[in-house]
N, C-alpha and C positions, 0 to 999 in steps of 0.2 A: 394156761388161763389159771387167775386166781380165784380160790375157794372159801370166801370168806368162812364159813363154816367149819373150811377142815382146820383152819387157823386158829379159830376157836375151840374147837377139839383139844386141839393141841395144849391152847391155853388150861382147858379144864384138866385134861392129866394131872398137870404139873400143880395146877392149883391144890394146897391144903384142901381138908375135908370139909372147913368149914363155912369154903367159900363154889363148893362142886355144884350147889344149885342156885347160886347168884345168876342176877339177869347180868350175861355178859356181851357186848357191842361193842361198834367198832373206837367208843366215844370210852370204854372203860379203863382206866388207869391200872396197870398194872401195880404200880408201887402203892395209893393210895386205896384202890378199891379191895385190890386182889391179893396186897401184902407183902410183894414180892421180892427179893432179894436177889442179887447181882449171880448166884447160884440158878437161884429159878430162872433168870432168863439167858445163861447161857444154856441150860438145857431146853430152852425153847427155842432160841437163837440155832442149836445146833439139830435139832427137828426139823423145824422151818428149812434150814438149806439140804436137809436130805428131801427131805419132801418137793420140792423145788428145783433140785441141784442146782443150787447157787453156792458163793461162796460171800458171805454179809461180814465186810472189815470191821475189827473191834471198835475204829472209831465210829463206824455209825451206830455202834452201840448204844452211845450216850445221847441219838439225839430218840431212842424209845420210850416213851411216857405209855400210849397209848396202844389198842389191836390194831389203828388205823396208822400208826406210824407203823407197825410190821408191815402189814398191806402194803405201803408208797414205798419200803424197802426193797421188800419182794419186786414189786412191780421196777423197783430201778435198775433188779437185776438180773432180772429175770431176762432171758435170752429171746419170749415172745412178746417183748415191745411192743 
């Protein structure tokens, strides 16, 4: 089962201090709204992979802009589909 709150918690952990209290939802743009860079994204994806026991392909990282995009990837790679 995909838990959006857990995904948001992982995102908050990696966000810079100035964004810790920002409103974060499925439409939050990681680069524009939270100033994420490629290193932030790799850390988040690693945490997501560990949390959901999945492997996200490098090519799929390019499709991630929002938290909703992460949720879709988790659903696509999850054995619990």
